[in-house]
Backbone as XML, in Angstrom:
<?xml version="1.0"?>
<chain id="A" units="angstrom">
  <residue number="1" name="UNK">
    <atom name="N" x="0.834" y="-1.169" z="0.000"/>
    <atom name="CA" x="0.000" y="0.000" z="0.000"/>
    <atom name="C" x="0.894" y="1.253" z="0.000"/>
  </residue>
  <residue number="2" name="UNK">
    <atom name="N" x="0.588" y="2.160" z="-0.878"/>
    <atom name="CA" x="1.398" y="3.372" z="-1.016"/>
    <atom name="C" x="1.096" y="4.351" z="0.111"/>
  </residue>
  <residue number="3" name="UNK">
    <atom name="N" x="2.169" y="5.035" z="0.547"/>
    <atom name="CA" x="1.986" y="6.040" z="1.588"/>
    <atom name="C" x="1.464" y="7.332" z="0.978"/>
  </residue>
  <residue number="4" name="UNK">
    <atom name="N" x="0.604" y="7.952" z="1.719"/>
    <atom name="CA" x="0.087" y="9.239" z="1.257"/>
    <atom name="C" x="1.008" y="10.351" z="1.726"/>
  </residue>
  <residue number="5" name="UNK">
    <atom name="N" x="1.217" y="11.293" z="0.877"/>
    <atom name="CA" x="2.023" y="12.453" z="1.246"/>
    <atom name="C" x="1.114" y="13.493" z="1.893"/>
  </residue>
  <residue number="6" name="UNK">
    <atom name="N" x="1.640" y="14.106" z="2.926"/>
    <atom name="CA" x="0.886" y="15.171" z="3.571"/>
    <atom name="C" x="0.972" y="16.431" z="2.731"/>
  </residue>
  <residue number="7" name="UNK">
    <atom name="N" x="-0.147" y="17.116" z="2.661"/>
    <atom name="CA" x="-0.146" y="18.378" z="1.935"/>
    <atom name="C" x="0.492" y="19.434" z="2.819"/>
  </residue>
  <residue number="8" name="UNK">
    <atom name="N" x="1.388" y="20.174" z="2.234"/>
    <atom name="CA" x="2.049" y="21.241" z="2.974"/>
    <atom name="C" x="1.214" y="22.505" z="2.864"/>
  </residue>
  <residue number="9" name="UNK">
    <atom name="N" x="1.065" y="23.166" z="3.977"/>
    <atom name="CA" x="0.347" y="24.433" z="3.958"/>
    <atom name="C" x="1.242" y="25.481" z="3.316"/>
  </residue>
  <residue number="10" name="UNK">
    <atom name="N" x="0.643" y="26.307" z="2.492"/>
    <atom name="CA" x="1.435" y="27.367" z="1.886"/>
    <atom name="C" x="1.729" y="28.418" z="2.954"/>
  </residue>
  <residue number="11" name="UNK">
    <atom name="N" x="2.954" y="28.946" z="2.966"/>
    <atom name="CA" x="3.297" y="29.924" z="3.990"/>
    <atom name="C" x="2.466" y="31.196" z="3.840"/>
  </residue>
  <residue number="12" name="UNK">
    <atom name="N" x="2.145" y="31.793" z="4.969"/>
    <atom name="CA" x="1.366" y="33.020" z="4.963"/>
    <atom name="C" x="2.275" y="34.158" z="4.520"/>
  </residue>
  <residue number="13" name="UNK">
    <atom name="N" x="1.831" y="34.898" z="3.543"/>
    <atom name="CA" x="2.620" y="36.002" z="3.027"/>
    <atom name="C" x="2.348" y="37.233" z="3.888"/>
  </residue>
  <residue number="14" name="UNK">
    <atom name="N" x="3.378" y="37.674" z="4.618"/>
    <atom name="CA" x="3.245" y="38.849" z="5.459"/>
    <atom name="C" x="3.547" y="40.097" z="4.642"/>
  </residue>
  <residue number="15" name="UNK">
    <atom name="N" x="2.916" y="41.169" z="4.994"/>
    <atom name="CA" x="3.192" y="42.455" z="4.369"/>
    <atom name="C" x="3.902" y="43.304" z="5.412"/>
  </residue>
  <residue number="16" name="UNK">
    <atom name="N" x="4.985" y="43.917" z="5.026"/>
    <atom name="CA" x="5.752" y="44.744" z="5.941"/>
    <atom name="C" x="4.868" y="45.900" z="6.418"/>
  </residue>
  <residue number="17" name="UNK">
    <atom name="N" x="4.651" y="45.972" z="7.733"/>
    <atom name="CA" x="3.743" y="47.004" z="8.251"/>
    <atom name="C" x="4.344" y="48.398" z="8.136"/>
  </residue>
  <residue number="18" name="UNK">
    <atom name="N" x="5.656" y="48.494" z="8.084"/>
    <atom name="CA" x="6.290" y="49.795" z="7.923"/>
    <atom name="C" x="6.159" y="50.284" z="6.479"/>
  </residue>
  <residue number="19" name="UNK">
    <atom name="N" x="6.238" y="49.366" z="5.515"/>
    <atom name="CA" x="6.027" y="49.747" z="4.117"/>
    <atom name="C" x="4.571" y="50.154" z="3.899"/>
  </residue>
  <residue number="20" name="UNK">
    <atom name="N" x="3.648" y="49.413" z="4.510"/>
    <atom name="CA" x="2.231" y="49.716" z="4.359"/>
    <atom name="C" x="1.876" y="51.068" z="4.967"/>
  </residue>
  <residue number="21" name="UNK">
    <atom name="N" x="2.558" y="51.428" z="6.061"/>
    <atom name="CA" x="2.297" y="52.709" z="6.718"/>
    <atom name="C" x="3.091" y="53.846" z="6.100"/>
  </residue>
  <residue number="22" name="UNK">
    <atom name="N" x="4.023" y="53.534" z="5.214"/>
    <atom name="CA" x="4.823" y="54.561" z="4.552"/>
    <atom name="C" x="5.901" y="55.151" z="5.446"/>
  </residue>
  <residue number="23" name="UNK">
    <atom name="N" x="6.452" y="54.341" z="6.340"/>
    <atom name="CA" x="7.485" y="54.817" z="7.266"/>
    <atom name="C" x="8.813" y="54.913" z="6.538"/>
  </residue>
  <residue number="24" name="UNK">
    <atom name="N" x="9.444" y="56.073" z="6.613"/>
    <atom name="CA" x="10.737" y="56.288" z="5.973"/>
    <atom name="C" x="11.891" y="55.886" z="6.878"/>
  </residue>
  <residue number="25" name="UNK">
    <atom name="N" x="11.768" y="56.227" z="8.187"/>
    <atom name="CA" x="12.818" y="55.932" z="9.159"/>
    <atom name="C" x="12.201" y="55.327" z="10.405"/>
  </residue>
  <residue number="26" name="UNK">
    <atom name="N" x="12.972" y="54.506" z="11.080"/>
    <atom name="CA" x="12.563" y="53.967" z="12.361"/>
    <atom name="C" x="13.468" y="54.615" z="13.403"/>
  </residue>
  <residue number="27" name="UNK">
    <atom name="N" x="12.854" y="55.347" z="14.331"/>
    <atom name="CA" x="13.612" y="56.154" z="15.278"/>
    <atom name="C" x="13.972" y="55.335" z="16.509"/>
  </residue>
  <residue number="28" name="UNK">
    <atom name="N" x="15.192" y="55.506" z="16.998"/>
    <atom name="CA" x="15.642" y="54.774" z="18.179"/>
    <atom name="C" x="14.988" y="55.285" z="19.452"/>
  </residue>
  <residue number="29" name="UNK">
    <atom name="N" x="14.349" y="56.447" z="19.415"/>
    <atom name="CA" x="13.698" y="57.010" z="20.594"/>
    <atom name="C" x="12.259" y="56.515" z="20.753"/>
  </residue>
  <residue number="30" name="UNK">
    <atom name="N" x="11.754" y="55.791" z="19.772"/>
    <atom name="CA" x="10.396" y="55.251" z="19.832"/>
    <atom name="C" x="10.430" y="53.880" z="20.524"/>
  </residue>
  <residue number="31" name="UNK">
    <atom name="N" x="10.569" y="53.897" z="21.833"/>
    <atom name="CA" x="10.785" y="52.674" z="22.616"/>
    <atom name="C" x="9.588" y="51.719" z="22.591"/>
  </residue>
  <residue number="32" name="UNK">
    <atom name="N" x="8.324" y="52.176" z="22.708"/>
    <atom name="CA" x="7.208" y="51.214" z="22.673"/>
    <atom name="C" x="7.168" y="50.376" z="21.391"/>
  </residue>
  <residue number="33" name="UNK">
    <atom name="N" x="7.468" y="50.996" z="20.254"/>
    <atom name="CA" x="7.496" y="50.259" z="18.991"/>
    <atom name="C" x="8.651" y="49.267" z="18.971"/>
  </residue>
  <residue number="34" name="UNK">
    <atom name="N" x="9.811" y="49.684" z="19.449"/>
    <atom name="CA" x="10.975" y="48.797" z="19.438"/>
    <atom name="C" x="10.808" y="47.624" z="20.398"/>
  </residue>
  <residue number="35" name="UNK">
    <atom name="N" x="10.107" y="47.826" z="21.510"/>
    <atom name="CA" x="9.897" y="46.729" z="22.457"/>
    <atom name="C" x="8.979" y="45.662" z="21.882"/>
  </residue>
  <residue number="36" name="UNK">
    <atom name="N" x="8.065" y="46.044" z="20.991"/>
    <atom name="CA" x="7.195" y="45.068" z="20.330"/>
    <atom name="C" x="7.983" y="44.178" z="19.368"/>
  </residue>
  <residue number="37" name="UNK">
    <atom name="N" x="9.158" y="44.647" z="18.952"/>
    <atom name="CA" x="9.963" y="43.925" z="17.975"/>
    <atom name="C" x="11.048" y="43.071" z="18.621"/>
  </residue>
  <residue number="38" name="UNK">
    <atom name="N" x="11.020" y="42.975" z="19.959"/>
    <atom name="CA" x="11.979" y="42.136" z="20.673"/>
    <atom name="C" x="11.232" y="41.140" z="21.544"/>
  </residue>
  <residue number="39" name="UNK">
    <atom name="N" x="11.911" y="40.055" z="21.885"/>
    <atom name="CA" x="11.333" y="39.057" z="22.780"/>
    <atom name="C" x="11.472" y="39.548" z="24.223"/>
  </residue>
  <residue number="40" name="UNK">
    <atom name="N" x="10.788" y="38.908" z="25.167"/>
    <atom name="CA" x="10.958" y="39.294" z="26.574"/>
    <atom name="C" x="12.393" y="39.139" z="27.071"/>
  </residue>
  <residue number="41" name="UNK">
    <atom name="N" x="13.173" y="38.273" z="26.425"/>
    <atom name="CA" x="14.574" y="38.098" z="26.806"/>
    <atom name="C" x="15.468" y="39.173" z="26.201"/>
  </residue>
  <residue number="42" name="UNK">
    <atom name="N" x="14.946" y="39.968" z="25.289"/>
    <atom name="CA" x="15.718" y="41.045" z="24.691"/>
    <atom name="C" x="16.254" y="40.747" z="23.309"/>
  </residue>
  <residue number="43" name="UNK">
    <atom name="N" x="15.887" y="39.601" z="22.721"/>
    <atom name="CA" x="16.377" y="39.261" z="21.384"/>
    <atom name="C" x="15.527" y="39.961" z="20.322"/>
  </residue>
  <residue number="44" name="UNK">
    <atom name="N" x="16.164" y="40.326" z="19.231"/>
    <atom name="CA" x="15.460" y="40.959" z="18.117"/>
    <atom name="C" x="14.743" y="39.864" z="17.331"/>
  </residue>
  <residue number="45" name="UNK">
    <atom name="N" x="13.445" y="40.057" z="17.083"/>
    <atom name="CA" x="12.667" y="39.063" z="16.345"/>
    <atom name="C" x="13.068" y="39.069" z="14.876"/>
  </residue>
  <residue number="46" name="UNK">
    <atom name="N" x="13.029" y="37.895" z="14.278"/>
    <atom name="CA" x="13.489" y="37.723" z="12.910"/>
    <atom name="C" x="12.542" y="38.276" z="11.866"/>
  </residue>
  <residue number="47" name="UNK">
    <atom name="N" x="13.091" y="38.434" z="10.696"/>
    <atom name="CA" x="12.360" y="39.002" z="9.573"/>
    <atom name="C" x="11.244" y="38.081" z="9.094"/>
  </residue>
  <residue number="48" name="UNK">
    <atom name="N" x="11.519" y="36.801" z="9.033"/>
    <atom name="CA" x="10.506" y="35.860" z="8.549"/>
    <atom name="C" x="9.341" y="35.742" z="9.515"/>
  </residue>
  <residue number="49" name="UNK">
    <atom name="N" x="9.642" y="35.844" z="10.787"/>
    <atom name="CA" x="8.589" y="35.704" z="11.795"/>
    <atom name="C" x="7.677" y="36.931" z="11.829"/>
  </residue>
  <residue number="50" name="UNK">
    <atom name="N" x="8.258" y="38.112" z="11.711"/>
    <atom name="CA" x="7.486" y="39.338" z="11.805"/>
    <atom name="C" x="6.968" y="39.822" z="10.445"/>
  </residue>
  <residue number="51" name="UNK">
    <atom name="N" x="7.609" y="39.392" z="9.366"/>
    <atom name="CA" x="7.140" y="39.747" z="8.033"/>
    <atom name="C" x="7.614" y="41.097" z="7.529"/>
  </residue>
  <residue number="52" name="UNK">
    <atom name="N" x="8.735" y="41.578" z="8.039"/>
    <atom name="CA" x="9.266" y="42.859" z="7.581"/>
    <atom name="C" x="10.130" y="42.652" z="6.341"/>
  </residue>
  <residue number="53" name="UNK">
    <atom name="N" x="10.247" y="43.715" z="5.559"/>
    <atom name="CA" x="11.143" y="43.658" z="4.410"/>
    <atom name="C" x="12.579" y="43.837" z="4.900"/>
  </residue>
  <residue number="54" name="UNK">
    <atom name="N" x="13.529" y="43.548" z="4.040"/>
    <atom name="CA" x="14.939" y="43.608" z="4.406"/>
    <atom name="C" x="15.357" y="45.026" z="4.800"/>
  </residue>
  <residue number="55" name="UNK">
    <atom name="N" x="14.879" y="46.007" z="4.076"/>
    <atom name="CA" x="15.228" y="47.402" z="4.346"/>
    <atom name="C" x="14.806" y="47.817" z="5.753"/>
  </residue>
  <residue number="56" name="UNK">
    <atom name="N" x="13.569" y="47.511" z="6.124"/>
    <atom name="CA" x="13.078" y="47.918" z="7.435"/>
    <atom name="C" x="13.661" y="47.058" z="8.551"/>
  </residue>
  <residue number="57" name="UNK">
    <atom name="N" x="13.973" y="45.806" z="8.273"/>
    <atom name="CA" x="14.596" y="44.972" z="9.303"/>
    <atom name="C" x="15.975" y="45.519" z="9.669"/>
  </residue>
  <residue number="58" name="UNK">
    <atom name="N" x="16.709" y="46.007" z="8.683"/>
    <atom name="CA" x="18.014" y="46.615" z="8.971"/>
    <atom name="C" x="17.854" y="47.891" z="9.792"/>
  </residue>
  <residue number="59" name="UNK">
    <atom name="N" x="16.822" y="48.681" z="9.484"/>
    <atom name="CA" x="16.557" y="49.886" z="10.265"/>
    <atom name="C" x="16.177" y="49.542" z="11.703"/>
  </residue>
  <residue number="60" name="UNK">
    <atom name="N" x="15.387" y="48.482" z="11.877"/>
    <atom name="CA" x="14.982" y="48.024" z="13.207"/>
    <atom name="C" x="16.210" y="47.619" z="14.003"/>
  </residue>
  <residue number="61" name="UNK">
    <atom name="N" x="17.071" y="46.833" z="13.381"/>
    <atom name="CA" x="18.284" y="46.373" z="14.049"/>
    <atom name="C" x="19.142" y="47.545" z="14.500"/>
  </residue>
  <residue number="62" name="UNK">
    <atom name="N" x="19.336" y="48.499" z="13.620"/>
    <atom name="CA" x="20.156" y="49.656" z="13.930"/>
    <atom name="C" x="19.533" y="50.496" z="15.045"/>
  </residue>
  <residue number="63" name="UNK">
    <atom name="N" x="18.207" y="50.673" z="14.999"/>
    <atom name="CA" x="17.522" y="51.480" z="16.018"/>
    <atom name="C" x="17.579" y="50.815" z="17.384"/>
  </residue>
  <residue number="64" name="UNK">
    <atom name="N" x="17.413" y="49.498" z="17.430"/>
    <atom name="CA" x="17.463" y="48.781" z="18.711"/>
    <atom name="C" x="18.875" y="48.849" z="19.291"/>
  </residue>
  <residue number="65" name="UNK">
    <atom name="N" x="19.874" y="48.680" z="18.451"/>
    <atom name="CA" x="21.250" y="48.759" z="18.942"/>
    <atom name="C" x="21.565" y="50.154" z="19.478"/>
  </residue>
  <residue number="66" name="UNK">
    <atom name="N" x="21.099" y="51.189" z="18.792"/>
    <atom name="CA" x="21.328" y="52.550" z="19.271"/>
    <atom name="C" x="20.599" y="52.808" z="20.586"/>
  </residue>
  <residue number="67" name="UNK">
    <atom name="N" x="19.369" y="52.318" z="20.690"/>
    <atom name="CA" x="18.599" y="52.505" z="21.926"/>
    <atom name="C" x="19.260" y="51.787" z="23.092"/>
  </residue>
  <residue number="68" name="UNK">
    <atom name="N" x="19.858" y="50.636" z="22.835"/>
    <atom name="CA" x="20.555" y="49.906" z="23.894"/>
    <atom name="C" x="21.802" y="50.666" z="24.346"/>
  </residue>
  <residue number="69" name="UNK">
    <atom name="N" x="22.544" y="51.208" z="23.423"/>
    <atom name="CA" x="23.761" y="51.942" z="23.770"/>
    <atom name="C" x="23.422" y="53.230" z="24.521"/>
  </residue>
  <residue number="70" name="UNK">
    <atom name="N" x="22.304" y="53.871" z="24.158"/>
    <atom name="CA" x="21.877" y="55.093" z="24.839"/>
    <atom name="C" x="21.159" y="54.793" z="26.154"/>
  </residue>
  <residue number="71" name="UNK">
    <atom name="N" x="21.066" y="53.515" z="26.530"/>
    <atom name="CA" x="20.436" y="53.047" z="27.774"/>
    <atom name="C" x="18.940" y="53.330" z="27.809"/>
  </residue>
  <residue number="72" name="UNK">
    <atom name="N" x="18.305" y="53.328" z="26.644"/>
    <atom name="CA" x="16.851" y="53.462" z="26.575"/>
    <atom name="C" x="16.179" y="52.098" z="26.637"/>
  </residue>
  <residue number="73" name="UNK">
    <atom name="N" x="16.917" y="51.066" z="26.216"/>
    <atom name="CA" x="16.429" y="49.687" z="26.257"/>
    <atom name="C" x="17.504" y="48.814" z="26.900"/>
  </residue>
  <residue number="74" name="UNK">
    <atom name="N" x="17.082" y="47.757" z="27.589"/>
    <atom name="CA" x="18.078" y="46.866" z="28.176"/>
    <atom name="C" x="18.655" y="45.913" z="27.125"/>
  </residue>
  <residue number="75" name="UNK">
    <atom name="N" x="19.883" y="45.469" z="27.361"/>
    <atom name="CA" x="20.479" y="44.456" z="26.489"/>
    <atom name="C" x="19.824" y="43.099" z="26.751"/>
  </residue>
  <residue number="76" name="UNK">
    <atom name="N" x="19.639" y="42.759" z="28.008"/>
    <atom name="CA" x="18.955" y="41.532" z="28.417"/>
    <atom name="C" x="18.027" y="41.852" z="29.571"/>
  </residue>
  <residue number="77" name="UNK">
    <atom name="N" x="17.005" y="41.024" z="29.740"/>
    <atom name="CA" x="16.085" y="41.216" z="30.852"/>
    <atom name="C" x="16.664" y="40.522" z="32.080"/>
  </residue>
  <residue number="78" name="UNK">
    <atom name="N" x="16.726" y="41.242" z="33.171"/>
    <atom name="CA" x="17.207" y="40.666" z="34.419"/>
    <atom name="C" x="16.025" y="40.140" z="35.216"/>
  </residue>
  <residue number="79" name="UNK">
    <atom name="N" x="16.150" y="38.942" z="35.731"/>
    <atom name="CA" x="15.040" y="38.345" z="36.480"/>
    <atom name="C" x="15.108" y="38.690" z="37.939"/>
  </residue>
</chain>
């Protein structure tokens, strides 16, 4: 008896919310927005998971790093 192959679900196509909103720059001083883009442990969420384009993901990375250096955001969460 032949084995049946499972049908793979097609991946959900995310639309970059910054492109949809027409955002030109992501500011390092906008802490509430940057905190939504990190895990509770302080890691930056990936592009595939959040659905951002490459351009905005690089801006996010740069803004989070600047906010951490300016002590606006923690590097890691202390328990």
